DSSP file (Angstrom, degrees, kcal/mol; ACC not computed):
  #  RESIDUE AA STRUCTURE BP1 BP2  ACC     N-H-->O    O-->H-N    N-H-->O    O-->H-N    TCO  KAPPA ALPHA  PHI   PSI    X-CA   Y-CA   Z-CA
    1    1 A M              0   0    0      0, 0.0     2,-0.2     0, 0.0    25,-0.2   0.000 360.0 360.0 360.0 127.8   14.7    7.9    1.7
    2    2 A R  E     -a   26   0A   0     23,-1.4    25,-3.3     1,-0.0     2,-0.4  -0.587 360.0-145.7 -84.8 145.1   15.8    5.8   -1.2
    3    3 A T  E     +a   27   0A   0     -2,-0.2     2,-0.3    23,-0.2    25,-0.2  -0.933  20.5 173.4-113.3 132.6   19.5    5.1   -1.7
    4    4 A V  E     -a   28   0A   0     23,-2.8    25,-2.5    -2,-0.4     2,-0.1  -0.964  29.6-114.3-134.4 153.4   21.1    4.6   -5.1
    5    5 A S  E  >  -a   29   0A   0     -2,-0.3     4,-2.6    23,-0.2     5,-0.2  -0.364  32.7-108.1 -79.5 164.9   24.7    4.3   -6.3
    6    6 A V  H  > S+     0   0    0     23,-1.6     4,-2.5     1,-0.2     5,-0.2   0.921 120.5  49.4 -59.0 -45.2   26.5    6.9   -8.4
    7    7 A S  H  > S+     0   0    0      1,-0.2     4,-2.0     2,-0.2    -1,-0.2   0.894 111.7  48.0 -65.0 -38.9   26.4    4.6  -11.5
    8    8 A E  H  > S+     0   0    0      2,-0.2     4,-1.7     1,-0.2    -1,-0.2   0.904 111.9  50.2 -66.3 -40.5   22.6    3.9  -11.0
    9    9 A A  H  < S+     0   0    0     -4,-2.6    -2,-0.2     1,-0.2    -1,-0.2   0.899 110.8  49.8 -63.5 -40.4   21.9    7.6  -10.5
   10   10 A K  H >< S+     0   0    0     -4,-2.5     3,-0.6     1,-0.2    -1,-0.2   0.894 113.8  45.2 -64.7 -40.1   23.9    8.4  -13.7
   11   11 A N  H 3< S+     0   0    0     -4,-2.0    -1,-0.2     1,-0.2    -2,-0.2   0.731 125.2  30.1 -78.0 -22.5   22.0    5.8  -15.7
   12   12 A S  T 3X S+     0   0    0     -4,-1.7     4,-2.1    -5,-0.1    -1,-0.2  -0.140  72.8 133.5-130.3  40.0   18.5    6.7  -14.4
   13   13 A L  H <> S+     0   0    0     -3,-0.6     4,-2.5     1,-0.2     5,-0.2   0.893  73.2  53.3 -60.6 -42.5   18.7   10.5  -13.7
   14   14 A S  H  > S+     0   0    0      1,-0.2     4,-1.8     2,-0.2    -1,-0.2   0.912 110.3  47.2 -61.2 -42.5   15.5   11.3  -15.4
   15   15 A A  H  > S+     0   0    0      2,-0.2     4,-1.9     1,-0.2    -1,-0.2   0.894 111.6  51.3 -65.8 -39.3   13.5    8.7  -13.4
   16   16 A L  H  X S+     0   0    0     -4,-2.1     4,-2.4     1,-0.2    -2,-0.2   0.905 107.7  52.6 -64.2 -40.8   15.1   10.0  -10.2
   17   17 A L  H  X S+     0   0    0     -4,-2.5     4,-2.4     1,-0.2    -1,-0.2   0.868 106.4  53.4 -64.2 -35.7   14.2   13.5  -11.0
   18   18 A R  H  X S+     0   0    0     -4,-1.8     4,-1.3     2,-0.2    -1,-0.2   0.916 109.2  49.3 -63.2 -41.6   10.5   12.5  -11.5
   19   19 A E  H  <>S+     0   0    0     -4,-1.9     5,-2.1     1,-0.2     3,-0.3   0.917 110.4  50.2 -61.9 -43.0   10.6   10.8   -8.1
   20   20 A I  H ><5S+     0   0    0     -4,-2.4     3,-1.8     1,-0.2    20,-0.3   0.892 106.2  54.9 -65.1 -39.8   12.1   14.0   -6.5
   21   21 A R  H 3<5S+     0   0    0     -4,-2.4    -1,-0.2     1,-0.3    -2,-0.2   0.828 104.1  57.3 -60.2 -29.9    9.4   16.1   -8.2
   22   22 A G  T 3<5S-     0   0    0     -4,-1.3    -1,-0.3    -3,-0.3    -2,-0.2   0.441 132.1 -92.1 -81.3   0.2    6.9   13.8   -6.5
   23   23 A G  T < 5S+     0   0    0     -3,-1.8    39,-0.2     1,-0.3    -3,-0.2   0.404  82.7 132.0 108.4  -1.6    8.3   14.6   -3.0
   24   24 A A      < -     0   0    0     -5,-2.1     2,-0.4    -6,-0.1    16,-0.4  -0.369  43.9-146.1 -78.5 161.0   10.9   11.8   -2.6
   25   25 A S        -     0   0    0     14,-0.1   -23,-1.4    30,-0.1     2,-0.4  -0.987  11.4-153.0-125.3 142.6   14.5   12.4   -1.5
   26   26 A I  E     -aB   2  38A   0     12,-2.4    12,-3.3    -2,-0.4     2,-0.5  -0.944   4.6-149.5-121.2 131.9   17.4   10.3   -2.9
   27   27 A L  E     -aB   3  37A   0    -25,-3.3   -23,-2.8    -2,-0.4     2,-0.5  -0.895  14.6-151.6-100.1 124.8   20.7    9.5   -1.2
   28   28 A I  E     -aB   4  36A   0      8,-3.1     7,-3.0    -2,-0.5     8,-1.5  -0.828  14.1-168.2 -98.3 130.4   23.6    9.0   -3.6
   29   29 A T  E     -aB   5  34A   0    -25,-2.5   -23,-1.6    -2,-0.5     2,-0.6  -0.906  17.5-152.5-120.2 148.9   26.4    6.7   -2.5
   30   30 A D  E >  S- B   0  33A   0      3,-2.7     3,-1.3    -2,-0.4   -25,-0.1  -0.948  88.5 -22.3-118.7 107.1   29.8    6.0   -3.9
   31   31 A R  T 3  S-     0   0    0     -2,-0.6    -1,-0.1     1,-0.3   -26,-0.0   0.881 130.3 -48.8  56.3  41.6   30.9    2.5   -3.0
   32   32 A G  T 3  S+     0   0    0      1,-0.2    -1,-0.3     0, 0.0   -27,-0.0   0.367 115.2 115.2  85.7  -4.9   28.5    2.5   -0.1
   33   33 A V  E <  S-B   30   0A   0     -3,-1.3    -3,-2.7     1,-0.0    -1,-0.2  -0.873  71.1-118.9-101.4 123.7   29.5    5.9    1.3
   34   34 A P  E     +B   29   0A   0      0, 0.0    -5,-0.3     0, 0.0     3,-0.1  -0.387  42.2 161.4 -61.3 130.6   26.9    8.6    1.2
   35   35 A V  E     +     0   0A   0     -7,-3.0     2,-0.3     1,-0.4    -6,-0.2   0.576  58.4   8.5-124.1 -20.6   28.1   11.5   -1.0
   36   36 A A  E     -B   28   0A   0     -8,-1.5    -8,-3.1     2,-0.0     2,-0.4  -0.993  51.8-145.8-159.1 158.3   25.0   13.5   -1.9
   37   37 A R  E     -B   27   0A   0     -2,-0.3     2,-0.6   -10,-0.2   -10,-0.2  -0.996  13.9-151.9-130.6 127.2   21.3   13.9   -1.2
   38   38 A L  E     +B   26   0A   0    -12,-3.3   -12,-2.4    -2,-0.4     2,-0.3  -0.881  28.3 156.4-101.0 120.8   18.9   15.0   -4.0
   39   39 A V        -     0   0    0     -2,-0.6   -14,-0.1   -14,-0.2   -19,-0.1  -0.953  47.5 -95.7-137.9 157.3   15.7   16.8   -2.7
   40   40 A S    >>  -     0   0    0    -16,-0.4     3,-0.8    -2,-0.3     4,-0.5  -0.544  24.8-141.0 -71.2 135.2   13.3   19.2   -4.3
   41   41 A P  T 34 S+     0   0    0      0, 0.0     3,-0.3     0, 0.0     4,-0.3   0.723 100.0  61.9 -69.6 -18.5   14.2   22.9   -3.6
   42   42 A L  T >4 S+     0   0    0      1,-0.2     3,-0.8     2,-0.1    -2,-0.0   0.709  87.5  72.1 -79.1 -19.8   10.5   23.6   -3.2
   43   43 A I  T <4 S+     0   0    0     -3,-0.8    -1,-0.2     1,-0.2     4,-0.1   0.893  94.6  51.8 -63.3 -40.0   10.1   21.3   -0.2
   44   44 A G  T >< S+     0   0    0     -4,-0.5     3,-1.4    -3,-0.3     2,-0.5   0.609  79.2 112.7 -75.9 -11.8   12.0   23.5    2.2
   45   45 A R  T <  S-     0   0    0     -3,-0.8    -3,-0.0     1,-0.3     0, 0.0  -0.483  97.6  -9.4 -69.3 116.8   10.0   26.7    1.5
   46   46 A G  T 3  S+     0   0    0     -2,-0.5    -1,-0.3     1,-0.2    -2,-0.1   0.542 104.1 123.4  77.3   7.5    8.0   27.6    4.6
   47   47 A V    <   -     0   0    0     -3,-1.4    -1,-0.2    -4,-0.1     5,-0.1  -0.875  67.7-112.0-103.3 131.2    8.8   24.4    6.4
   48   48 A P    >>  -     0   0    0      0, 0.0     4,-1.8     0, 0.0     3,-0.5  -0.249  23.7-120.2 -59.3 147.6   10.4   24.6    9.8
   49   49 A A  H 3> S+     0   0    0      1,-0.2     4,-2.1     2,-0.2     5,-0.2   0.856 112.9  57.3 -58.4 -37.2   14.0   23.3    9.9
   50   50 A A  H 3> S+     0   0    0      1,-0.2     4,-2.0     2,-0.2    -1,-0.2   0.876 105.5  50.7 -63.7 -36.6   13.1   20.6   12.5
   51   51 A A  H <> S+     0   0    0     -3,-0.5     4,-2.3     2,-0.2    -1,-0.2   0.882 108.2  52.5 -68.1 -37.7   10.4   19.2   10.1
   52   52 A L  H  X S+     0   0    0     -4,-1.8     4,-2.4     2,-0.2    -2,-0.2   0.903 108.3  50.7 -63.3 -40.8   13.0   19.0    7.3
   53   53 A V  H  X S+     0   0    0     -4,-2.1     4,-1.5     2,-0.2    -2,-0.2   0.929 111.0  48.3 -62.6 -45.2   15.4   17.1    9.5
   54   54 A L  H  <>S+     0   0    0     -4,-2.0     5,-2.7     1,-0.2     6,-0.8   0.888 111.4  50.6 -62.5 -38.7   12.6   14.6   10.5
   55   55 A A  H ><5S+     0   0    0     -4,-2.3     3,-1.1     4,-0.2    -1,-0.2   0.894 108.2  52.0 -66.4 -39.3   11.7   14.2    6.8
   56   56 A Q  H 3<5S+     0   0    0     -4,-2.4    -1,-0.2     1,-0.3    -2,-0.2   0.804 108.8  51.2 -67.6 -27.7   15.3   13.6    5.9
   57   57 A Q  T 3<5S-     0   0    0     -4,-1.5    -1,-0.3    -5,-0.2    -2,-0.2   0.525 117.4-115.7 -83.4  -6.3   15.4   10.9    8.5
   58   58 A G  T < 5S+     0   0    0     -3,-1.1    -3,-0.2    -4,-0.4    -2,-0.1   0.650  88.1 112.3  81.5  15.6   12.3    9.3    7.1
   59   59 A R  S   <S+     0   0    0     -5,-2.7     2,-0.3    -6,-0.2    -4,-0.2   0.501  76.2  37.0 -98.1  -6.0   10.3   10.0   10.2
   60   60 A L        -     0   0    0     -6,-0.8     2,-0.6    -8,-0.1    -2,-0.2  -0.996  68.2-144.4-146.5 139.1    7.9   12.6    8.6
   61   61 A I        -     0   0    0     -2,-0.3     3,-0.1    -3,-0.1    -6,-0.0  -0.932  20.5-144.8-107.1 120.2    6.4   12.9    5.2
   62   62 A L        -     0   0    0     -2,-0.6   -19,-0.0   -39,-0.2     2,-0.0  -0.509  29.2 -95.8 -80.8 151.0    6.1   16.4    3.9
   63   63 A P        -     0   0    0      0, 0.0    -1,-0.1     0, 0.0     3,-0.0  -0.346  22.5-141.5 -66.1 147.6    3.1   17.5    1.8
   64   64 A V  S    S+     0   0    0     -3,-0.1     2,-0.3     1,-0.1   -41,-0.1   0.840  82.8  26.4 -78.6 -34.3    3.6   17.3   -2.0
   65   65 A R  S    S-     0   0    0    -42,-0.0    -1,-0.1   -22,-0.0   -22,-0.0  -0.843  98.7 -81.8-127.7 165.3    1.6   20.5   -2.7
   66   66 A Q        -     0   0    0     -2,-0.3    -2,-0.1     1,-0.1     2,-0.0  -0.442  50.6-120.6 -64.5 128.5    0.7   23.6   -0.8
   67   67 A P        -     0   0    0      0, 0.0     2,-0.2     0, 0.0    -1,-0.1  -0.368  24.4-140.5 -69.9 152.2   -2.2   23.0    1.6
   68   68 A N        -     0   0    0     -2,-0.0     3,-0.4     1,-0.0     0, 0.0  -0.609  14.6-123.0-106.6 173.3   -5.4   25.1    1.1
   69   69 A A  S >  S+     0   0    0     -2,-0.2     3,-1.6     1,-0.2     4,-0.3   0.142  75.7 112.3-102.9  19.5   -7.6   26.6    3.7
   70   70 A R  G >   +     0   0    0      1,-0.3     3,-1.8     2,-0.2     4,-0.3   0.787  66.2  70.7 -64.0 -25.5  -10.9   25.0    2.5
   71   71 A W  G >  S+     0   0    0     -3,-0.4     3,-1.2     1,-0.3    -1,-0.3   0.752  86.7  66.8 -63.6 -21.2  -11.0   22.9    5.7
   72   72 A L  G <  S+     0   0    0     -3,-1.6    -1,-0.3     1,-0.2    -2,-0.2   0.733  92.8  60.8 -69.7 -20.2  -11.8   26.1    7.6
   73   73 A D  G <  S+     0   0    0     -3,-1.8    -1,-0.2    -4,-0.3    -2,-0.2   0.523  79.7 111.4 -83.4  -5.7  -15.1   26.2    5.8
   74   74 A Q  S <  S-     0   0    0     -3,-1.2     2,-0.1    -4,-0.3    -3,-0.0  -0.369  82.2 -95.8 -68.0 146.6  -16.2   22.9    7.3
   75   75 A P        -     0   0    0      0, 0.0    -1,-0.1     0, 0.0    -2,-0.1  -0.389  44.6-168.8 -65.5 139.3  -19.1   23.1    9.8
   76   76 A R        -     0   0    0     -2,-0.1     2,-0.1    -3,-0.1     3,-0.0  -0.948  27.7-102.1-126.8 148.0  -17.9   23.2   13.4
   77   77 A P        -     0   0    0      0, 0.0     2,-0.3     0, 0.0     0, 0.0  -0.447  41.1-114.1 -68.3 143.2  -19.9   22.9   16.6
   78   78 A A        -     0   0    0     -2,-0.1     2,-0.2     1,-0.1     0, 0.0  -0.585  29.2-118.1 -78.2 137.3  -20.7   26.2   18.3
   79   79 A A        -     0   0    0     -2,-0.3     2,-0.3     1,-0.1    -1,-0.1  -0.534  24.4-127.8 -75.1 138.6  -19.1   26.6   21.7
   80   80 A K    >   -     0   0    0     -2,-0.2     3,-1.6     4,-0.1     8,-0.1  -0.661  33.7 -97.8 -86.5 143.8  -21.4   27.0   24.6
   81   81 A K  T 3  S+     0   0    0     -2,-0.3    -1,-0.1     1,-0.2     3,-0.1  -0.308 105.6  17.9 -62.4 139.0  -20.8   30.0   26.8
   82   82 A G  T 3  S+     0   0    0      1,-0.2     2,-0.5    -3,-0.0    -1,-0.2   0.472 100.7 108.0  83.0   1.9  -18.9   29.4   29.9
   83   83 A R    <   -     0   0    0     -3,-1.6    -1,-0.2     4,-0.0     2,-0.1  -0.941  59.9-140.5-116.0 132.4  -17.4   26.1   28.7
   84   84 A S     >  -     0   0    0     -2,-0.5     4,-2.2     1,-0.1     5,-0.2  -0.414  26.2-112.1 -83.1 164.9  -13.8   25.6   27.7
   85   85 A A  H  > S+     0   0    0      1,-0.2     4,-2.3     2,-0.2     5,-0.2   0.859 118.7  54.6 -63.5 -35.7  -12.7   23.5   24.8
   86   86 A V  H  > S+     0   0    0      2,-0.2     4,-2.5     1,-0.2    -1,-0.2   0.917 107.6  49.1 -65.5 -43.3  -11.2   21.0   27.2
   87   87 A T  H  > S+     0   0    0      1,-0.2     4,-2.3     2,-0.2    -2,-0.2   0.919 111.7  49.2 -62.1 -43.5  -14.4   20.6   29.1
   88   88 A A  H  X S+     0   0    0     -4,-2.2     4,-2.3     1,-0.2    -2,-0.2   0.900 111.4  49.8 -62.9 -40.7  -16.3   20.1   25.8
   89   89 A L  H  X S+     0   0    0     -4,-2.3     4,-2.4     2,-0.2    -2,-0.2   0.920 111.0  48.5 -64.3 -44.4  -13.8   17.5   24.7
   90   90 A L  H  X S+     0   0    0     -4,-2.5     4,-2.2     1,-0.2    -2,-0.2   0.888 111.5  50.0 -64.4 -38.9  -14.0   15.6   28.0
   91   91 A E  H  X S+     0   0    0     -4,-2.3     4,-2.0     2,-0.2    -1,-0.2   0.900 110.4  50.6 -65.6 -40.0  -17.8   15.6   27.9
   92   92 A E  H  X S+     0   0    0     -4,-2.3     4,-1.0     1,-0.2    -2,-0.2   0.910 110.8  48.8 -64.5 -40.9  -17.7   14.3   24.3
   93   93 A R  H >< S+     0   0    0     -4,-2.4     3,-0.5     1,-0.2     4,-0.3   0.905 110.6  50.2 -64.6 -41.6  -15.4   11.5   25.2
   94   94 A D  H >< S+     0   0    0     -4,-2.2     3,-1.0     1,-0.2    -1,-0.2   0.868 108.3  54.1 -64.4 -35.5  -17.5   10.5   28.2
   95   95 A G  H 3< S+     0   0    0     -4,-2.0    -1,-0.2     1,-0.2    -2,-0.2   0.715 102.9  56.5 -71.9 -21.7  -20.6   10.4   26.0
   96   96 A S  T <<        0   0    0     -4,-1.0    -1,-0.2    -3,-0.5    -2,-0.2   0.438 360.0 360.0 -92.8   1.8  -19.1    8.1   23.5
   97   97 A R    <         0   0    0     -3,-1.0    -1,-0.2    -4,-0.3    -2,-0.1   0.464 360.0 360.0 -84.3 360.0  -18.2    5.3   26.0
């Protein structure tokens, strides 16, 4: 999260808004004391509160746009009967050593 002073925010508001549209969050300070945080209102829609807290702390980067489900169309290996996913994963790991 980027920090800017009140005077800098006032002088470059349009540039700050472009950054926020791109997914950034801006902390506004008055003489070094945090007074406001600028974030996009669209970021919080459908995002768990815990993820928002992590993003505000700079520990998580939220997606800029809504994810699509095309990854579900990717080819996947077929599961063999009687084998759990954990067993298949362990066998794959053993085979790559």
